DOMI-19315 format. One record per atom (N, C-alpha, C): residue in one letter; atom name; x negated, y negated, z; residue number from 0. Coordinates in nm, 2 decimals, decimal comma. Each point is the difference from the previous one (the first is absolute). Example, Ala and Ser with C-alpha at 12.3 -4.5 7.8 and 13.67 -1.06 7.14 Angstrom:
# DOMI-19315
SITE code site   east  north     up pos
SITE    a    N  -1,32   0,57   0,78   0
SITE    a   CA   0,09  -0,12   0,00   0
SITE    a    C  -0,09  -0,12   0,00   0
SITE    s    N   0,04  -0,11  -0,07   1
SITE    s   CA  -0,09  -0,11   0,00   1
SITE    s    C   0,08  -0,11   0,08   1
//
This chain:
# DOMI-19315
SITE code site   east  north     up pos
SITE    m    N  20,60   5,39   0,33   0
SITE    m   CA   0,03   0,04   0,14   0
SITE    m    C  -0,13   0,06   0,06   0
SITE    r    N  -0,03  -0,04   0,12   1
SITE    r   CA  -0,12   0,05   0,07   1
SITE    r    C   0,02   0,14   0,04   1
SITE    k    N  -0,12   0,08   0,00   2
SITE    k   CA   0,01   0,13   0,04   2
SITE    k    C  -0,06   0,02   0,14   2
SITE    l    N   0,05   0,10   0,07   3
SITE    l   CA  -0,05   0,03   0,13   3
SITE    l    C  -0,11   0,11  -0,01   3
SITE    i    N  -0,12  -0,03   0,06   4
SITE    i   CA  -0,11   0,10   0,00   4
SITE    i    C  -0,03   0,03   0,14   4
SITE    a    N   0,02   0,13   0,03   5
SITE    a   CA  -0,03   0,05   0,14   5
SITE    a    C  -0,15   0,04   0,00   5
SITE    r    N  -0,08  -0,07   0,08   6
SITE    r   CA  -0,14   0,03   0,02   6
SITE    r    C  -0,02   0,10   0,12   6
SITE    v    N  -0,02   0,12  -0,03   7
SITE    v   CA  -0,01   0,11   0,10   7
SITE    v    C  -0,15   0,03   0,01   7
SITE    f    N  -0,06  -0,02   0,12   8
SITE    f   CA  -0,14   0,02   0,02   8
SITE    f    C  -0,02   0,10   0,11   8
SITE    d    N  -0,12   0,05   0,02   9
SITE    d   CA  -0,04   0,09   0,10   9
SITE    d    C   0,09   0,13  -0,01   9
SITE    y    N   0,02   0,05  -0,12  10
SITE    y   CA   0,09   0,11  -0,02  10
SITE    y    C  -0,09   0,13  -0,03  10
SITE    s    N   0,03   0,11   0,07  11
SITE    s   CA  -0,09   0,12  -0,01  11
SITE    s    C   0,05   0,09  -0,12  11
SITE    l    N  -0,09   0,09  -0,04  12
SITE    l   CA   0,03   0,09  -0,10  12
SITE    l    C   0,12   0,09   0,03  12
SITE    d    N   0,03   0,02   0,13  13
SITE    d   CA   0,11   0,08   0,04  13
SITE    d    C   0,13  -0,08   0,03  13
SITE    g    N  -0,01  -0,13  -0,04  14
SITE    g   CA   0,12  -0,08   0,01  14
SITE    g    C   0,04  -0,07   0,13  14
SITE    l    N  -0,11  -0,04   0,07  15
SITE    l   CA   0,02  -0,06   0,13  15
SITE    l    C  -0,06  -0,14   0,01  15
SITE    i    N   0,07  -0,08   0,07  16
SITE    i   CA  -0,05  -0,14   0,03  16
SITE    i    C  -0,10   0,01   0,12  16
SITE    a    N  -0,10  -0,08   0,00  17
SITE    a   CA  -0,10   0,00   0,11  17
SITE    a    C   0,06  -0,07   0,12  17
SITE    d    N   0,05   0,08   0,09  18
SITE    d   CA   0,06  -0,06   0,13  18
SITE    d    C  -0,11  -0,05   0,09  18
SITE    e    N   0,02  -0,12   0,05  19
SITE    e   CA  -0,11  -0,05   0,09  19
SITE    e    C  -0,03   0,09   0,11  19
SITE    g    N  -0,13   0,01   0,03  20
SITE    g   CA  -0,04   0,09   0,11  20
SITE    g    C  -0,03   0,14  -0,04  20
SITE    t    N   0,02   0,04  -0,12  21
SITE    t   CA  -0,03   0,13  -0,05  21
SITE    t    C  -0,14   0,01  -0,06  21
SITE    e    N  -0,05   0,12  -0,01  22
SITE    e   CA  -0,13   0,02  -0,07  22
SITE    e    C   0,00  -0,05  -0,14  22
SITE    y    N   0,12   0,02  -0,07  23
SITE    y   CA   0,01  -0,04  -0,14  23
SITE    y    C   0,00  -0,16   0,00  23
SITE    f    N   0,06  -0,06   0,09  24
SITE    f   CA   0,00  -0,15   0,00  24
SITE    f    C  -0,15  -0,05   0,02  24
SITE    q    N  -0,07   0,07   0,09  25
SITE    q   CA  -0,14  -0,04   0,01  25
SITE    q    C  -0,08   0,03  -0,12  25
SITE    f    N   0,02   0,11  -0,07  26
SITE    f   CA  -0,06   0,03  -0,12  26
SITE    f    C   0,02  -0,11  -0,11  26
SITE    c    N   0,12  -0,05  -0,01  27
SITE    c   CA   0,03  -0,11  -0,09  27
SITE    c    C  -0,07  -0,13   0,03  27
SITE    r    N  -0,01  -0,03   0,13  28
SITE    r   CA  -0,07  -0,12   0,05  28
SITE    r    C  -0,15   0,01  -0,03  28
SITE    d    N  -0,06   0,13   0,02  29
SITE    d   CA  -0,14   0,02  -0,02  29
SITE    d    C  -0,05   0,01  -0,14  29
SITE    l    N   0,10   0,04  -0,09  30
SITE    l   CA  -0,04   0,02  -0,14  30
SITE    l    C  -0,05  -0,13  -0,06  30
SITE    p    N  -0,12   0,00  -0,07  31
SITE    p   CA  -0,05  -0,13  -0,05  31
SITE    p    C   0,10  -0,06  -0,10  31
SITE    d    N   0,01  -0,13   0,00  32
SITE    d   CA   0,08  -0,07  -0,10  32
SITE    d    C  -0,06   0,02  -0,14  32
SITE    d    N   0,08  -0,01  -0,10  33
SITE    d   CA  -0,04   0,01  -0,14  33
SITE    d    C   0,04  -0,14  -0,05  33
SITE    q    N  -0,10  -0,07  -0,06  34
SITE    q   CA   0,02  -0,13  -0,05  34
SITE    q    C   0,11  -0,01  -0,11  34
SITE    a    N   0,00   0,10  -0,09  35
SITE    a   CA   0,10   0,00  -0,10  35
SITE    a    C   0,14   0,01   0,05  35
SITE    a    N   0,01   0,08   0,11  36
SITE    a   CA   0,14   0,02   0,06  36
SITE    a    C   0,04  -0,13   0,07  36
SITE    l    N  -0,10  -0,06   0,07  37
SITE    l   CA   0,03  -0,13   0,07  37
SITE    l    C   0,04  -0,10  -0,10  37
SITE    d    N  -0,07  -0,01  -0,11  38
SITE    d   CA   0,04  -0,10  -0,11  38
SITE    d    C   0,13   0,02  -0,05  38
SITE    k    N   0,04   0,13  -0,03  39
SITE    k   CA   0,13   0,03  -0,06  39
SITE    k    C   0,11  -0,03   0,10  39
SITE    t    N  -0,02   0,03   0,13  40
SITE    t   CA   0,11  -0,03   0,10  40
SITE    t    C   0,01  -0,15   0,02  40
SITE    r    N  -0,11  -0,07   0,00  41
SITE    r   CA   0,00  -0,15   0,02  41
SITE    r    C   0,07  -0,06  -0,12  41
SITE    d    N  -0,02   0,05  -0,12  42
SITE    d   CA   0,07  -0,06  -0,12  42
SITE    d    C   0,15   0,03   0,01  42
SITE    l    N   0,04   0,12   0,05  43
SITE    l   CA   0,14   0,03   0,02  43
SITE    l    C   0,07  -0,11   0,09  43
SITE    y    N  -0,07  -0,03   0,11  44
SITE    y   CA   0,05  -0,10   0,10  44
SITE    y    C   0,00  -0,14  -0,06  44
SITE    e    N  -0,11  -0,04  -0,06  45
SITE    e   CA  -0,01  -0,13  -0,06  45
SITE    e    C   0,10  -0,03  -0,10  45
SITE    r    N   0,03   0,09  -0,08  46
SITE    r   CA   0,10  -0,02  -0,12  46
SITE    r    C   0,14   0,02   0,04  46
SITE    a    N   0,03   0,04   0,12  47
SITE    a   CA   0,14   0,03   0,05  47
SITE    a    C   0,08  -0,13   0,02  47
SITE    y    N   0,12   0,01  -0,03  48
SITE    y   CA   0,10  -0,11   0,02  48
SITE    y    C   0,02   0,00   0,16  48
SITE    a    N   0,01   0,11   0,06  49
SITE    a   CA   0,02   0,01   0,14  49
SITE    a    C  -0,04   0,13   0,06  49
SITE    q    N  -0,02   0,01   0,13  50
SITE    q   CA  -0,03   0,12   0,06  50
SITE    q    C   0,12   0,03   0,10  50
SITE    i    N   0,06   0,12   0,01  51
SITE    i   CA   0,11   0,02   0,09  51
SITE    i    C  -0,04   0,12   0,09  51
SITE    m    N   0,06   0,00   0,12  52
SITE    m   CA  -0,04   0,10   0,10  52
SITE    m    C   0,11   0,00   0,11  52
SITE    g    N  -0,01   0,11   0,08  53
SITE    g   CA   0,09   0,01   0,11  53
SITE    g    C  -0,06  -0,07   0,12  53
SITE    r    N   0,07   0,00   0,11  54
SITE    r   CA  -0,04  -0,08   0,12  54
SITE    r    C  -0,13   0,05   0,06  54
SITE    n    N  -0,01   0,14   0,02  55
SITE    n   CA  -0,12   0,05   0,06  55
SITE    n    C  -0,13  -0,03  -0,08  55
SITE    v    N   0,01   0,01  -0,13  56
SITE    v   CA  -0,12  -0,03  -0,08  56
SITE    v    C  -0,03  -0,15   0,01  56
SITE    y    N   0,11  -0,08  -0,01  57
SITE    y   CA  -0,02  -0,14   0,01  57
SITE    y    C  -0,07  -0,04   0,13  57
SITE    e    N   0,04   0,05   0,11  58
SITE    e   CA  -0,06  -0,03   0,13  58
SITE    e    C  -0,15   0,04   0,00  58
SITE    g    N  -0,03   0,11  -0,05  59
SITE    g   CA  -0,14   0,05   0,00  59
SITE    g    C  -0,08  -0,09  -0,09  59
SITE    m    N   0,05  -0,03  -0,12  60
SITE    m   CA  -0,08  -0,08  -0,10  60
SITE    m    C  -0,01  -0,15   0,05  60
SITE    a    N   0,11  -0,05   0,06  61
SITE    a   CA   0,00  -0,14   0,04  61
SITE    a    C  -0,10  -0,02   0,12  61
SITE    s    N  -0,02   0,11   0,08  62
SITE    s   CA  -0,09  -0,02   0,11  62
SITE    s    C  -0,15   0,02  -0,04  62
SITE    y    N  -0,02   0,05  -0,12  63
SITE    y   CA  -0,13   0,03  -0,05  63
SITE    y    C  -0,05  -0,10  -0,11  63
SITE    f    N   0,07  -0,01  -0,11  64
SITE    f   CA  -0,05  -0,07  -0,11  64
SITE    f    C  -0,03  -0,15   0,01  64
SITE    p    N   0,08  -0,08   0,08  65
SITE    p   CA  -0,03  -0,14   0,00  65
SITE    p    C  -0,14  -0,03   0,05  65
SITE    t    N  -0,06   0,09   0,08  66
SITE    t   CA  -0,14  -0,02   0,05  66
SITE    t    C  -0,10   0,09  -0,05  66
SITE    a    N   0,04   0,08  -0,10  67
SITE    a   CA  -0,09   0,11  -0,06  67
SITE    a    C  -0,08  -0,06  -0,11  67
SITE    t    N  -0,11  -0,08   0,03  68
SITE    t   CA  -0,08  -0,06  -0,10  68
SITE    t    C  -0,08   0,09  -0,08  68
SITE    d    N  -0,03   0,12   0,05  69
SITE    d   CA  -0,08   0,09  -0,08  69
SITE    d    C   0,07   0,11  -0,07  69
SITE    h    N   0,14   0,00   0,00  70
SITE    h   CA   0,07   0,10  -0,07  70
SITE    h    C   0,01  -0,03  -0,15  70
SITE    p    N  -0,02   0,09  -0,09  71
SITE    p   CA   0,00  -0,03  -0,14  71
SITE    p    C   0,13  -0,05  -0,06  71
SITE    y    N   0,11   0,02   0,06  72
SITE    y   CA   0,13  -0,05  -0,05  72
SITE    y    C   0,05  -0,11   0,08  72
SITE    a    N  -0,06  -0,04   0,11  73
SITE    a   CA   0,05  -0,10   0,09  73
SITE    a    C   0,05  -0,13  -0,07  73
SITE    d    N  -0,08  -0,06  -0,08  74
SITE    d   CA   0,04  -0,12  -0,07  74
SITE    d    C   0,13   0,02  -0,08  74
SITE    a    N   0,00   0,10  -0,08  75
SITE    a   CA   0,12   0,03  -0,08  75
SITE    a    C   0,12   0,03   0,08  75
SITE    v    N  -0,01   0,07   0,10  76
SITE    v   CA   0,12   0,04   0,09  76
SITE    v    C   0,04  -0,12   0,08  76
SITE    n    N  -0,09  -0,08   0,05  77
SITE    n   CA   0,04  -0,12   0,08  77
SITE    n    C   0,07  -0,10  -0,09  77
SITE    a    N  -0,05  -0,02  -0,12  78
SITE    a   CA   0,06  -0,10  -0,09  78
SITE    a    C   0,13   0,04  -0,06  78
SITE    a    N   0,03   0,13  -0,01  79
SITE    a   CA   0,12   0,06  -0,07  79
SITE    a    C   0,13  -0,04   0,07  79
SITE    r    N   0,10  -0,01  -0,08  80
SITE    r   CA   0,14  -0,01   0,05  80
SITE    r    C   0,03   0,14   0,06  80
SITE    k    N   0,05   0,00   0,13  81
SITE    k   CA   0,03   0,12   0,07  81
SITE    k    C   0,14   0,00   0,04  81
SITE    v    N   0,07   0,11  -0,01  82
SITE    v   CA   0,14   0,02   0,05  82
SITE    v    C   0,00   0,12   0,08  82
SITE    v    N   0,04  -0,02   0,13  83
SITE    v   CA   0,02   0,11   0,09  83
SITE    v    C   0,14   0,03   0,02  83
SITE    f    N   0,04   0,13  -0,02  84
SITE    f   CA   0,13   0,05   0,02  84
SITE    f    C   0,03   0,04   0,14  84
SITE    s    N   0,08  -0,07   0,07  85
SITE    s   CA   0,03   0,03   0,14  85
SITE    s    C   0,12  -0,06   0,05  85
SITE    r    N   0,08   0,07   0,07  86
SITE    r   CA   0,12  -0,06   0,06  86
SITE    r    C  -0,03  -0,04   0,15  86
SITE    t    N  -0,12   0,04   0,05  87
SITE    t   CA  -0,03  -0,03   0,14  87
SITE    t    C  -0,11  -0,11   0,02  87
SITE    l    N  -0,08  -0,02  -0,10  88
SITE    l   CA  -0,11  -0,10   0,01  88
SITE    l    C   0,07  -0,14   0,01  88
SITE    t    N  -0,05  -0,08   0,09  89
SITE    t   CA   0,06  -0,13   0,02  89
SITE    t    C  -0,08  -0,11  -0,06  89
SITE    s    N  -0,13   0,02  -0,02  90
SITE    s   CA  -0,08  -0,10  -0,07  90
SITE    s    C  -0,11   0,07  -0,07  90
SITE    a    N  -0,05  -0,07  -0,10  91
SITE    a   CA  -0,12   0,04  -0,08  91
SITE    a    C  -0,09  -0,11  -0,02  91
SITE    d    N  -0,11   0,00   0,08  92
SITE    d   CA  -0,09  -0,11   0,00  92
SITE    d    C  -0,12   0,01  -0,09  92
SITE    w    N  -0,02   0,11  -0,07  93
SITE    w   CA  -0,10   0,02  -0,09  93
SITE    w    C   0,03  -0,09  -0,13  93
SITE    a    N  -0,10  -0,07  -0,05  94
SITE    a   CA   0,03  -0,09  -0,11  94
SITE    a    C   0,07   0,06  -0,11  94
SITE    n    N   0,09  -0,07  -0,06  95
SITE    n   CA   0,07   0,04  -0,12  95
SITE    n    C   0,09   0,12   0,02  95
SITE    t    N   0,05   0,02   0,12  96
SITE    t   CA   0,09   0,12   0,03  96
SITE    t    C   0,14  -0,05   0,03  96
SITE    t    N   0,09   0,08  -0,06  97
SITE    t   CA   0,14  -0,02   0,03  97
SITE    t    C   0,06   0,13   0,04  97
SITE    i    N   0,11   0,00   0,07  98
SITE    i   CA   0,07   0,12   0,05  98
SITE    i    C   0,12   0,03  -0,08  98
SITE    a    N   0,02   0,12  -0,05  99
SITE    a   CA   0,12   0,04  -0,07  99
SITE    a    C   0,08   0,08   0,10  99
SITE    r    N   0,12  -0,04   0,03 100
SITE    r   CA   0,09   0,06   0,10 100
SITE    r    C   0,12   0,07  -0,07 100
SITE    g    N   0,02  -0,03  -0,12 101
SITE    g   CA   0,13   0,05  -0,07 101
SITE    g    C  -0,02   0,14  -0,05 101
SITE    d    N   0,10   0,03  -0,09 102
SITE    d   CA   0,00   0,13  -0,06 102
SITE    d    C  -0,13   0,02  -0,08 102
SITE    t    N  -0,07   0,11   0,02 103
SITE    t   CA  -0,13   0,02  -0,06 103
SITE    t    C   0,01  -0,01  -0,15 103
SITE    a    N   0,09   0,07  -0,06 104
SITE    a   CA   0,01   0,01  -0,15 104
SITE    a    C   0,03  -0,14  -0,05 104
SITE    q    N   0,08  -0,08   0,06 105
SITE    q   CA   0,03  -0,13  -0,05 105
SITE    q    C  -0,12  -0,10   0,02 105
SITE    e    N  -0,07   0,02   0,11 106
SITE    e   CA  -0,12  -0,09   0,02 106
SITE    e    C  -0,10   0,03  -0,10 106
SITE    i    N  -0,02   0,13  -0,03 107
SITE    i   CA  -0,10   0,04  -0,10 107
SITE    i    C   0,04  -0,05  -0,14 107
SITE    d    N   0,13   0,01  -0,03 108
SITE    d   CA   0,05  -0,05  -0,13 108
SITE    d    C  -0,03  -0,15  -0,01 108
SITE    a    N   0,02  -0,07   0,10 109
SITE    a   CA  -0,03  -0,15  -0,01 109
SITE    a    C  -0,14  -0,02  -0,02 109
SITE    l    N  -0,09   0,08   0,06 110
SITE    l   CA  -0,15  -0,02  -0,02 110
SITE    l    C  -0,04   0,04  -0,14 110
SITE    r    N   0,07   0,09  -0,06 111
SITE    r   CA  -0,04   0,05  -0,13 111
SITE    r    C   0,04  -0,10  -0,11 111
SITE    r    N   0,11  -0,07   0,02 112
SITE    r   CA   0,05  -0,09  -0,10 112
SITE    r    C  -0,09  -0,12  -0,03 112
SITE    g    N   0,00  -0,06  -0,11 113
SITE    g   CA  -0,06  -0,12  -0,03 113
SITE    g    C  -0,14   0,00  -0,05 113
SITE    g    N  -0,05   0,12  -0,04 114
SITE    g   CA  -0,14   0,00  -0,06 114
SITE    g    C  -0,05   0,14  -0,02 114
SITE    d    N  -0,12   0,00  -0,05 115
SITE    d   CA  -0,07   0,13  -0,02 115
SITE    d    C  -0,10   0,02   0,11 115
SITE    g    N  -0,08   0,10  -0,01 116
SITE    g   CA  -0,10   0,03   0,10 116
SITE    g    C   0,04   0,11   0,09 116
SITE    h    N  -0,05   0,00   0,12 117
SITE    h   CA   0,02   0,11   0,09 117
SITE    h    C   0,01  -0,05   0,14 117
SITE    i    N   0,06   0,09   0,08 118
SITE    i   CA   0,01  -0,02   0,15 118
SITE    i    C  -0,07   0,12   0,06 118
SITE    v    N  -0,09  -0,02   0,09 119
SITE    v   CA  -0,07   0,11   0,07 119
SITE    v    C   0,08   0,04   0,12 119
SITE    v    N   0,03   0,13   0,01 120
SITE    v   CA   0,07   0,05   0,12 120
SITE    v    C  -0,11   0,06   0,09 120
SITE    s    N  -0,03  -0,07   0,11 121
SITE    s   CA  -0,11   0,05   0,09 121
SITE    s    C   0,04   0,10   0,10 121
SITE    g    N   0,13   0,03   0,02 122
SITE    g   CA   0,04   0,10   0,10 122
SITE    g    C   0,06  -0,06   0,12 122
SITE    g    N   0,02   0,06   0,10 123
SITE    g   CA  -0,03   0,14   0,04 123
SITE    g    C   0,08   0,11  -0,05 123
SITE    i    N  -0,02   0,11   0,06 124
SITE    i   CA   0,06   0,12  -0,05 124
SITE    i    C   0,15   0,00   0,00 124
SITE    s    N   0,07  -0,05   0,10 125
SITE    s   CA   0,15  -0,01   0,00 125
SITE    s    C   0,04  -0,10  -0,11 125
SITE    f    N  -0,07  -0,10  -0,02 126
SITE    f   CA   0,04  -0,10  -0,10 126
SITE    f    C  -0,02   0,06  -0,14 126
SITE    w    N  -0,11   0,07  -0,03 127
SITE    w   CA  -0,02   0,06  -0,12 127
SITE    w    C   0,11   0,10  -0,03 127
SITE    r    N   0,03   0,08   0,10 128
SITE    r   CA   0,11   0,10  -0,01 128
SITE    r    C   0,13  -0,06  -0,03 128
SITE    s    N   0,03  -0,11   0,06 129
SITE    s   CA   0,13  -0,07  -0,02 129
SITE    s    C   0,01  -0,05  -0,15 129
SITE    l    N  -0,11  -0,05  -0,05 130
SITE    l   CA  -0,01  -0,05  -0,14 130
SITE    l    C   0,01   0,12  -0,10 130
SITE    m    N  -0,06   0,12   0,04 131
SITE    m   CA   0,01   0,11  -0,08 131
SITE    m    C   0,15   0,06  -0,01 131
SITE    r    N   0,06   0,00   0,12 132
SITE    r   CA   0,14   0,05   0,01 132
SITE    r    C   0,09  -0,09  -0,09 132
SITE    l    N  -0,03  -0,13   0,00 133
SITE    l   CA   0,08  -0,10  -0,09 133
SITE    l    C  -0,05   0,00  -0,14 133
SITE    d    N  -0,10   0,08  -0,03 134
SITE    d   CA  -0,06   0,01  -0,14 134
SITE    d    C  -0,04  -0,13  -0,05 134
SITE    l    N  -0,08  -0,08   0,08 135
SITE    l   CA  -0,04  -0,13  -0,03 135
SITE    l    C  -0,14  -0,01  -0,05 135
SITE    i    N  -0,09   0,10   0,04 136
SITE    i   CA  -0,14  -0,01  -0,03 136
SITE    i    C  -0,02   0,04  -0,15 136
SITE    d    N  -0,07  -0,09  -0,07 137
SITE    d   CA  -0,02   0,02  -0,15 137
SITE    d    C  -0,13   0,08  -0,02 137
SITE    e    N  -0,10  -0,02   0,09 138
SITE    e   CA  -0,13   0,05  -0,02 138
SITE    e    C  -0,07   0,04   0,13 138
SITE    y    N  -0,07   0,11   0,00 139
SITE    y   CA  -0,07   0,04   0,12 139
SITE    y    C  -0,15   0,00  -0,03 139
SITE    r    N  -0,08  -0,07   0,08 140
SITE    r   CA  -0,14   0,01  -0,01 140
SITE    r    C  -0,05   0,07   0,12 140
SITE    v    N  -0,04   0,12  -0,01 141
SITE    v   CA  -0,04   0,09   0,11 141
SITE    v    C  -0,15   0,02   0,00 141
SITE    t    N  -0,06  -0,04   0,11 142
SITE    t   CA  -0,15   0,02   0,01 142
SITE    t    C  -0,01   0,13   0,08 142
SITE    l    N  -0,05   0,10  -0,08 143
SITE    l   CA  -0,01   0,14   0,05 143
SITE    l    C  -0,14   0,01   0,06 143
SITE    f    N  -0,01   0,05   0,12 144
SITE    f   CA  -0,13   0,02   0,07 144
SITE    f    C  -0,04   0,14  -0,01 144
SITE    p    N  -0,13   0,03  -0,01 145
SITE    p   CA  -0,05   0,14   0,00 145
SITE    p    C   0,00   0,06   0,14 145
SITE    y    N   0,12   0,04   0,04 146
SITE    y   CA   0,01   0,05   0,14 146
SITE    y    C   0,13   0,08   0,00 146
SITE    l    N   0,00   0,11   0,08 147
SITE    l   CA   0,11   0,08   0,03 147
SITE    l    C   0,03  -0,03   0,15 147
SITE    a    N   0,11  -0,07   0,03 148
SITE    a   CA   0,03  -0,05   0,13 148
SITE    a    C   0,06   0,11   0,09 148
SITE    g    N   0,08   0,09  -0,06 149
SITE    g   CA   0,06   0,11   0,07 149
SITE    g    C   0,13  -0,03   0,07 149
SITE    e    N   0,00  -0,11   0,07 150
SITE    e   CA   0,12  -0,05   0,07 150
SITE    e    C   0,00  -0,15   0,01 150
SITE    g    N   0,12  -0,05   0,01 151
SITE    g   CA   0,02  -0,14   0,00 151
SITE    g    C   0,13  -0,04  -0,06 151
SITE    t    N   0,01  -0,13  -0,04 152
SITE    t   CA   0,12  -0,05  -0,06 152
SITE    t    C   0,01   0,01  -0,15 152
SITE    r    N   0,10   0,06  -0,04 153
SITE    r   CA   0,03   0,01  -0,15 153
SITE    r    C   0,08  -0,12  -0,04 153
SITE    l    N  -0,04  -0,06  -0,11 154
SITE    l   CA   0,07  -0,12  -0,05 154
SITE    l    C   0,12   0,05  -0,08 154
SITE    f    N  -0,01   0,10  -0,09 155
SITE    f   CA   0,10   0,03  -0,09 155
SITE    f    C   0,10   0,11   0,06 155
SITE    t    N   0,06  -0,04   0,11 156
SITE    t   CA   0,11   0,08   0,05 156
SITE    t    C   0,12  -0,09   0,03 156
SITE    d    N   0,12   0,06  -0,01 157
SITE    d   CA   0,12  -0,08   0,03 157
SITE    d    C   0,01  -0,12  -0,09 157
SITE    i    N  -0,03   0,02  -0,13 158
SITE    i   CA   0,00  -0,11  -0,10 158
SITE    i    C   0,12   0,00  -0,09 158
SITE    g    N   0,10   0,08   0,02 159
SITE    g   CA   0,11   0,00  -0,09 159
SITE    g    C  -0,02   0,09  -0,12 159
SITE    k    N   0,06  -0,04  -0,11 160
SITE    k   CA   0,00   0,08  -0,12 160
SITE    k    C  -0,14   0,02  -0,06 160
SITE    s    N  -0,02   0,10  -0,07 161
SITE    s   CA  -0,13   0,02  -0,07 161
SITE    s    C   0,00  -0,09  -0,12 161
SITE    r    N  -0,12  -0,02  -0,04 162
SITE    r   CA  -0,02  -0,09  -0,12 162
SITE    r    C  -0,13   0,04  -0,07 162
SITE    r    N  -0,01  -0,02  -0,13 163
SITE    r   CA  -0,12   0,03  -0,07 163
SITE    r    C  -0,08  -0,13  -0,01 163
SITE    l    N  -0,13   0,02   0,00 164
SITE    l   CA  -0,10  -0,11  -0,01 164
SITE    l    C  -0,09   0,03  -0,12 164
SITE    d    N  -0,05  -0,10  -0,06 165
SITE    d   CA  -0,10   0,01  -0,11 165
SITE    d    C  -0,13  -0,05   0,05 165
SITE    l    N  -0,11   0,09  -0,02 166
SITE    l   CA  -0,13  -0,05   0,04 166
SITE    l    C  -0,05  -0,10  -0,10 166
SITE    v    N  -0,03  -0,12   0,05 167
SITE    v   CA  -0,04  -0,11  -0,08 167
SITE    v    C  -0,16  -0,01  -0,01 167
SITE    a    N  -0,06   0,03   0,12 168
SITE    a   CA  -0,15   0,00   0,01 168
SITE    a    C  -0,05   0,08   0,12 168
SITE    s    N  -0,12   0,05  -0,02 169
SITE    s   CA  -0,06   0,05   0,12 169
SITE    s    C  -0,15  -0,05  -0,01 169
SITE    t    N  -0,04  -0,06   0,11 170
SITE    t   CA  -0,13  -0,06   0,01 170
SITE    t    C  -0,08   0,06   0,11 170
SITE    p    N  -0,10   0,08  -0,03 171
SITE    p   CA  -0,09   0,05   0,10 171
SITE    p    C  -0,11  -0,10   0,04 171
SITE    f    N  -0,03   0,00   0,13 172
SITE    f   CA  -0,10  -0,10   0,05 172
SITE    f    C  -0,12   0,08   0,06 172
SITE    e    N  -0,11  -0,07   0,01 173
SITE    e   CA  -0,13   0,06   0,04 173
SITE    e    C   0,01   0,06   0,14 173
SITE    n    N   0,09  -0,05   0,09 174
SITE    n   CA   0,00   0,06   0,14 174
SITE    n    C   0,09   0,12   0,01 174
SITE    g    N   0,05   0,05  -0,12 175
SITE    g   CA   0,08   0,12   0,00 175
SITE    g    C   0,15  -0,02   0,01 175
SITE    t    N   0,05  -0,12   0,01 176
SITE    t   CA   0,14  -0,03   0,00 176
SITE    t    C   0,04  -0,01  -0,15 176
SITE    v    N   0,13   0,02  -0,02 177
SITE    v   CA   0,06  -0,02  -0,13 177
SITE    v    C   0,13  -0,08   0,01 177
SITE    e    N   0,01  -0,10  -0,08 178
SITE    e   CA   0,13  -0,07   0,00 178
SITE    e    C   0,09   0,06  -0,11 178
SITE    l    N   0,12   0,05   0,04 179
SITE    l   CA   0,09   0,05  -0,10 179
SITE    l    C   0,11  -0,10  -0,01 179
SITE    q    N   0,03  -0,04  -0,13 180
SITE    q   CA   0,10  -0,10  -0,03 180
SITE    q    C   0,12   0,07  -0,07 180
SITE    y    N   0,11   0,01   0,06 181
SITE    y   CA   0,12   0,06  -0,05 181
SITE    y    C   0,11  -0,11  -0,02 181
SITE    r    N   0,07   0,01  -0,11 182
SITE    r   CA   0,11  -0,09  -0,02 182
SITE    r    C   0,13   0,08  -0,01 182
SITE    r    N   0,11  -0,06   0,05 183
SITE    r   CA   0,13   0,06   0,00 183
SITE    r    C   0,05   0,02  -0,14 183
SITE    q    N   0,05   0,11  -0,03 184
SITE    q   CA   0,05   0,02  -0,14 184
SITE    q    C   0,15  -0,05   0,00 184
SITE    l    N   0,03  -0,09  -0,09 185
SITE    l   CA   0,13  -0,05  -0,01 185
SITE    l    C   0,09   0,07  -0,10 185
//
């Protein structure tokens, strides 16, 4: 059965997501890329069975990635099977994209069946939270940035029951970020 991996990026030490237009968001954009981090993330996308996301993230990515020839993950993301979860989206023109309109848990269950590997959960925040409330995320890969944002959007609120996670790996990168990999304890 395929596992769901939530890739959480631009996450501050004080637990905030980099909201567009904030100083923290700009810090994340200005921080030099780390080649080892880029390679690790590209590998996550290339080896994924599918990438899933909510409507808002889909619309942002679909307007950017098809023409983003210089982005380090563009080829992997564009080639990937993508499933957007939305009851309002009427069409999905980005290559290899389908729309899931049914019950979220049932749609996820159908994607998980039939093989090994993983499915990357790209977000957005409300989509991540809905999957957390349903206890569907198997692994969290959180890229922690060396920054105290002070205010902004917290990801881990209104997520339902508490749950224990096991630290699987922590990978520091030269640019000061750290990827924390936690797996749901069964």
